[in-house]
C-alpha positions in Angstrom: 27.9 24.7 16.5 28.6 21.0 16.2 27.7 19.3 12.9 25.2 17.0 14.7 23.3 20.1 16.0 22.8 21.8 12.7 19.5 21.6 10.9 20.1 19.4 7.9 18.7 20.8 4.6 17.8 19.2 1.3 17.2 21.1 -1.9 15.2 19.7 -4.9 15.0 21.9 -7.9 15.9 21.4 -11.6 17.4 24.9 -11.9 21.1 24.1 -11.2 22.1 27.8 -10.8 19.3 28.4 -8.3 20.3 25.2 -6.3 23.9 26.3 -6.1 23.1 29.9 -5.1 20.6 28.7 -2.5 23.1 26.1 -1.1 25.8 28.6 -0.8 23.5 31.0 1.0 22.2 28.4 3.4 25.7 27.0 4.2 27.0 30.4 5.2 24.7 30.2 8.2 26.2 28.2 11.0 22.8 26.8 12.0 22.3 24.9 8.8 24.0 22.3 6.7 22.9 21.3 3.2 23.3 17.5 3.0 21.5 16.8 -0.2 20.7 18.5 -3.6 18.8 16.9 -6.5 17.6 18.2 -9.8 14.4 16.1 -9.8 11.9 14.3 -7.6 12.8 10.9 -8.9 16.4 11.2 -8.0 15.5 12.7 -4.6 13.2 9.8 -3.7 16.1 7.4 -4.5 18.5 9.3 -2.2 16.5 9.7 1.0 16.7 6.1 2.0 20.2 6.8 3.3 20.3 10.6 3.5 17.3 12.2 5.1 17.3 16.0 5.7 15.4 17.7 8.5 14.0 20.3 6.1 13.4 19.8 2.4 13.1 22.8 0.1 11.1 21.6 -2.8 10.2 23.0 -6.2 6.9 22.0 -7.9 7.6 22.0 -11.6 10.5 19.7 -12.5 10.9 17.4 -15.5 12.1 14.3 -13.7 9.6 13.8 -11.0 7.6 16.9 -9.9 7.2 18.3 -6.4 3.6 16.9 -6.4 5.1 13.4 -7.1 7.4 13.9 -4.1 4.7 15.0 -1.8 2.5 12.1 -2.8 5.3 9.6 -2.3 6.3 11.0 1.1 2.7 11.0 2.3 2.9 7.2 2.2 5.8 7.1 4.6 6.3 7.9 8.3 9.1 10.4 7.7 9.5 13.3 10.1 11.0 15.5 7.4 9.5 18.9 7.1 8.8 20.3 3.6 9.0 23.9 2.4 7.5 24.2 -1.1 9.3 27.0 -2.8 8.1 27.6 -6.3 7.7 30.2 -9.1 4.3 28.5 -9.7 2.9 30.1 -6.5 -0.7 31.1 -5.9 -2.0 31.9 -2.5 -5.2 30.0 -3.4 -3.2 26.8 -3.7 -2.1 27.0 -0.1 -4.8 24.7 1.2 -4.0 22.0 -1.4 -0.3 22.2 -0.6 -1.0 21.7 3.2 -3.4 18.9 2.4 -0.7 17.1 0.4 1.8 17.3 3.3 3.7 20.6 2.8 4.6 22.5 6.0 5.1 25.9 4.2 4.3 27.2 0.7 6.3 30.1 -0.6 7.0 32.0 -3.8 10.5 32.1 -5.3 10.1 35.9 -5.3 10.7 36.1 -1.5 13.9 37.7 -0.3 16.6 35.3 0.6 16.9 37.0 4.0 13.4 35.8 4.8 14.2 32.1 4.4 16.0 31.5 7.7 12.9 32.6 9.6 10.8 30.2 7.6 13.2 27.3 8.1 13.3 27.9 11.9 9.6 28.2 12.2 9.0 25.0 10.3 11.7 23.2 12.2 10.5 24.4 15.6 6.7 24.7 15.2 5.9 22.3 12.3 4.5 25.0 10.0 4.8 28.5 8.7 2.1 30.9 7.4 3.1 34.2 5.9 1.1 37.3 6.8 -0.7 37.3 3.4 -1.6 33.6 3.7 -3.2 34.2 7.1 -5.2 37.0 5.6 -6.4 34.7 2.8 -7.4 32.1 5.5 -9.3 34.8 7.3 -11.2 35.9 4.2 -11.9 32.4 2.8 -13.0 30.5 5.9 -16.7 31.0 6.4 -18.3 31.8 9.7 -21.1 29.4 8.7 -19.0 26.3 8.9 -20.8 23.4 10.7 -19.9 23.0 14.3 -17.5 20.2 15.2 -19.2 17.1 16.6 -16.6 14.4 17.3 -17.5 10.7 17.8 -16.4 9.5 21.2 -13.3 7.7 19.9 -12.1 11.0 18.4 -12.9 13.4 21.3 -10.2 15.9 22.0 -9.2 16.2 25.7 -9.0 19.6 27.4 -5.2 19.3 27.4 -5.1 18.4 23.7 -7.2 21.5 23.0 -4.9 23.6 25.1 -1.9 22.3 23.1 -3.8 22.8 19.8 -4.5 26.5 20.7 -0.9 27.1 21.5 0.2 25.4 18.2 -2.0 28.0 16.5 0.0 30.7 18.3 3.1 29.3 16.5 4.7 28.3 19.8 7.6 25.8 19.8 7.3 22.5 21.7 9.5 24.0 24.5 7.3 27.1 24.7 4.2 25.0 24.9 5.7 22.9 27.6 6.8 25.9 29.6 3.3 27.5 29.3 1.4 24.4 30.3 4.0 23.2 32.9 4.4 19.9 31.2 7.4 18.2 29.6 8.4 18.6 26.0 7.9 14.9 25.5 4.3 15.1 26.8 3.7 18.0 24.3 5.0 15.8 21.5 2.7 13.0 22.6 -0.3 15.4 22.6 0.6 16.6 19.1 0.8 13.0 17.8 -2.5 12.2 19.3 -4.0 15.3 17.8 -2.8 14.4 14.3 -4.2 10.8 14.7 -7.6 12.0 15.9 -7.9 14.8 13.3 -6.5 12.8 10.4 -4.1 15.6 9.4 -0.5 15.1 8.3 1.3 18.0 10.0 1.1 21.0 12.3 -0.1 23.2 9.5 -3.0 20.8 9.0 -3.8 21.1 12.7 -4.1 24.9 12.4 -6.5 24.6 9.5 -8.5 22.0 11.4 -8.7 24.2 14.5 -10.1 27.1 12.4 -12.5 25.0 10.4 -13.9 23.4 13.5 -14.1 26.7 15.4 -11.6 25.7 18.1 -10.0 29.0 17.4 -10.9 32.0 15.3 -8.7 32.7 12.3 -8.0 36.1 13.7 -6.3 34.4 16.7 -3.5 32.9 14.6 -0.3 34.6 15.5 1.8 36.1 12.7 5.5 35.7 12.9 7.7 38.7 12.7 10.1 38.7 9.7 
């Protein structure tokens, strides 16, 4: 695979040994290339002006600029970088807050390394990743008594936008959505952008939460990815 076709990865974590082991593992896979490693959020934010990864693997607790600082700073930019929060400070109950702050996936450092490529690919292609247990939490926490969605006219979702949103919730890639709806990938991306503008969310994961909360889909309809 050409260097230009590889998914560019950044790693931000203050555990140097962890960073090196993770970098070595990622770079063994021909699909990826680690282009940036930093031991703190402050250093990372100084680097990305000239070196922007496609996927950022981000720790939460760091002494020199936490992961929360990074998420907050990136939320003020228009970067298309996807963020996988990978932390020992993991609680399933924090998932909603992580998504709200702009993360595209939230994982524990206790996951098997062999699971990481599937997460990276899902986030790169679909814009989000939910593990099976996270979906179960969503199913149990979201109430059936949520108020119905009533949009103002300027925020109305079109039928086609709703079609795209439902397929996003099936964890389909842009190409798969385009093939299913017989439209171009560029049109799919336009619909996704319009959906995020209308719903005021920051990423595809936010769209899934929005769809469930507003009863566009049922939480039980969210497709789980095979490991």
